[in-house]
N, C-alpha and C positions, 0 to 999 in steps of 0.2 A: 504494500500500500504506500502510495506517495503522499505523505502528510506534510506538504510544504507549509501549510498554515501553522504548523508547530514551530516555525522559525521565530516566532514571537517569544517562545519560552527561553528565558536566559539560561545559558549553559553553565555559567560561573566557572568556565574552563574545567568542568568536571564531566559533564555528559558528553557521550560520543554519539555518533550517528545511530549506532545500534540501540542505544538507550532511548533515543527519540523515537525510533521505529517501534520499540517495545511499548512506548506510551501512546501510540497512535490510537489505540482502542479506548484509552482512558480520557482522552480530550475530545472536545467537539468545538465547532465554531457556530456563532450565531450573530445575526444582524439585529440592531435595534434602530428605531427612528427617534429623532429629537423628541424629548419629553417623555419617552417610555420610562416606566418605573421598573427597575431591575430587582430591587428589594424594598420592602415596606415594613413599617413598625408592626410588631406583633408576630411576624413570620420568623421562622428559624432558618437562617442562611445555611445552605448546603454546598454552595459553589464558590470557587476561587476563580477569578477572572484575570485575563491578560488582555490589555487593550491594544488591538492592532491599529485601529484608526478611530478618530472621534474624540469625544471628551465626556467624562462622567463626573458627577459630584454627589456628595452626601449632604443631606439637609434634614434638620430636625422638623418635627411636626409644627413647631412655632416659626419655621422659616430660616433659622440660623444655618449658614453654610459651614460645614465642618471641614471639608477638603474637596479638592479637585484632583483628578488623575488624568494624565495626558497619554498620548500614544507611547507605547513601549513600557508602560507601567502596569503593575498588577493592582488589584483591588478586591476587597471583600468586606463584609461586615465583621470586623475582627472579633468583637465580643461574642457575636453569635456563632461564628464558625469554629472558633477555637475554645470557647468557654460554654457553648451550648445554651446561650441566653437568647431570649427573643430579641429581634432587631428593635432598636430604639429610634431609628431614623430611616429616611428614604435614601436609596441610591438611584439617581436619575441620569438620563442622557441629556447633556447640554447640546449635543449635535447628533446627527446620525452616526452610529458607532458600530464597529465590528469587533467582536471579542472572541477569544479562545477561552474555553472554560473546562474545568474538571470539578468533580465532587471531591470533598475531603476524603470520603471513603475510597474512591479510586486512587487518589494520591497516596493514601496510606498503604494501599495494596502494592503500589510501585515501590514505596519506601521500604516495606518489609520484604520485598522479593528481590531487590536489586541494590547492591552496595553503593553504586554511584548515585542512584536516586536518593538513597539515605543521606549521602554527603551533600547532594544538591539541596535537599530539604533543610538541612542545617544552615547552609549558605542562604537559602531563601528566607528563613526566619531571621537570620542576622541582618539581612537587607531590610526587612520590615522593621526590626528594632532600630536600625540606623536611621531610617526615614522618620519614624515616630520620635526618636530622640532629637533629631535635627529640628523637627517642627516644634516640639515643646521647648527646646532650648531657645529657639527664636522667640517664642512667646514670653519666656522668662527674662531674656536679656536685651531684646530689641524693642524699640518703640514701633508704633504703627508705620511711621515714615520709613524706617529702616526695613521693615518687613515688606512694605510696598515696593521699595527699590529692588530688594532681593527677588521678589516675585517677578517683576518686570525683567530683571537681568536673566533669570532662569527661563522665562517664557515670554520673549519679546512680543509675540503676537496676541497675547492674552486679552488686551483691551478690545480687539476685534472679535473675540470669541465668547467673552463672558460679560454679562451686564454689569455696569458699575455698582449697582446695588448689591450684587452677589460678591463682588470684590470687597466692598465695604464690610459686608457681613462676615466674610472669611477673615478679614483683618480685625474684626471685633470693634469697628468704629462706625459712625454714622456716615451717610453719603456726603453731608456737609463737610465733615472732617476729611473725607477722601478728596473732595474737591479742593480743599485748602492744601492738602499734601501735593496734589497734582499741580497746583498753581505755584507751589513753593512758598505758600503763606501760612504754613502750620505754626502754631504757637510752640515755643520751646519750653 
């Protein structure tokens, strides 16, 4: 089976072509359209996603933006999938999106049957921890202006892809404050 869609799965310089081929039955691909809801509050997440194209975000029922994920990144409702808790937020598509996904159960079968997949899983979890640490470290030591500049540096086209209200929510500030930051008139 030629599973070229699996090229989105990071190898972490661990997986070989034969390992990817072994996983071809454990992964699938799916398309979503803008505004589709992938996960919703109260459900129990079963899937881990890898974003081939598009843009997804997490939003609380009250409308607070928790995170955005861009092409090439993975996403899931972490609390739900790893700790078996009901989802507490929505995961939605900000754009038409193409994902590759697997269930945690399928992934665990790969991990327990193949040594390189077990090493991959450890690296995958380290990457999740690194990303979470970076995000929370930014919240602790950076002000909104610094977080905004970093966001723009990491994703230069973000202003064309995400509504300013969402960016303000993600930064934890009002749209007025975001306007001041963008105009260089924020209070010090």
